[in-house]
N, C-alpha and C positions, 0 to 999 in steps of 0.2 A: 639378258633380254635387251635388245636395242630399242632406244626411244626414237620415234619418228616425229620430226618437227613438221608443223603445218602453219599456214598463214603467215602472220607477222614474224613469229619466232623463226620460221624457215628463211624468210627474206633476210632478216638480220644476220642469221648464221651464214648465209651465202655471201652477204656483203663483207663479212669479216674474213672471208677466204679470198677476196679479190682486192686488187690494188685500188685505193680510193685517194684522189687528190682533187680538192676543190679549187681549181685554178682556171676555170673556163673564162672568167671575166678579167683575167690579168693579161698584161701585154705579153706577147710571144717574142721575147727577147732573142730567141734563136733565129728570128727572121732577119735580124741585122747582119750585114756583111762584116765579118770580123776584120778583114784587111782594111776596109773603109774606115771603121771605127779606130783602128790602130793608126792609120794615116792622119785622122783628125787629131788624135792625141799627139802625134809628132808635130803637127802644125802648132798646136797649143804649147807644146814643150819648147819649140823654137821661139815662140813669142815670150814665154816665161823667162827664157835665158836672155833674150835680147832686151826685154823691158823689165818685167818682174811678174811673178805669179799673179794671175787674175788682174793684171793691170788694165785689161780691156774693160773691166766692170766700172772703172773710174771715169770712163769717157762720158762727157756731158752732151756730146753732139753725135747722136746715132747716125747721122748722115755720113759720118766718116766711114762707118762700116757698110752702109749702103753703097757708097762709092767704091770701096775696096771689093765688095762682092761683085759689082758691075764690071770693074776692071778685070777681075779674074774670069768672069763669065765671057767677057769680050775676047780675052786672050784664047780661051777655049774655042769660042766660035770662029776665031781666025785660024784654028787648026793647031794651036800650040797646046800640047797636052800638059807639059810640066812647067811649073814656076821656076825661073832661073835661080832665084835665091835659095829657095828651100829644097829644090829638086823633087818636090811632091806635086801631085796633080792639081791643076787649077780648080777642078771640080771639088777637090777636098777643101780648098780655101773658100770656095763658094759656100760649101756646107758649114764651115766654121763661122763664117760671117753671118750666115742665116741663123745659126745658133745664137750668136751675139744679139742679133735683132729680135729674136724670139724672147730672149732673156729680158731685154729692155722693154718689150711690149708687156711681158708678164709682170714686171715691177712698176709699170705705169710711166715709163720715161718716154 
């Protein structure tokens, strides 16, 4: 004889047969553009090789990164897509410098 579930027991049984993942309030990382993120990592890697890893965090004057961000943005606005030294897009450098400034803001510098 087959048992028929009703009410709460039926709802719970149905839930166990469906995929459940409670991630609705988590960031949707899949929305990030993978090539853009990779280019950011390339800019950061270039800086780590040129100076040292995380050297940028030692900066006491965040205006250095504001100036760098504006320089890269200005080059982009003048129609120059790629930075001559890194061969990476100026907009990627803008994003990296914005990340630096966000970091300094977050730590209260």
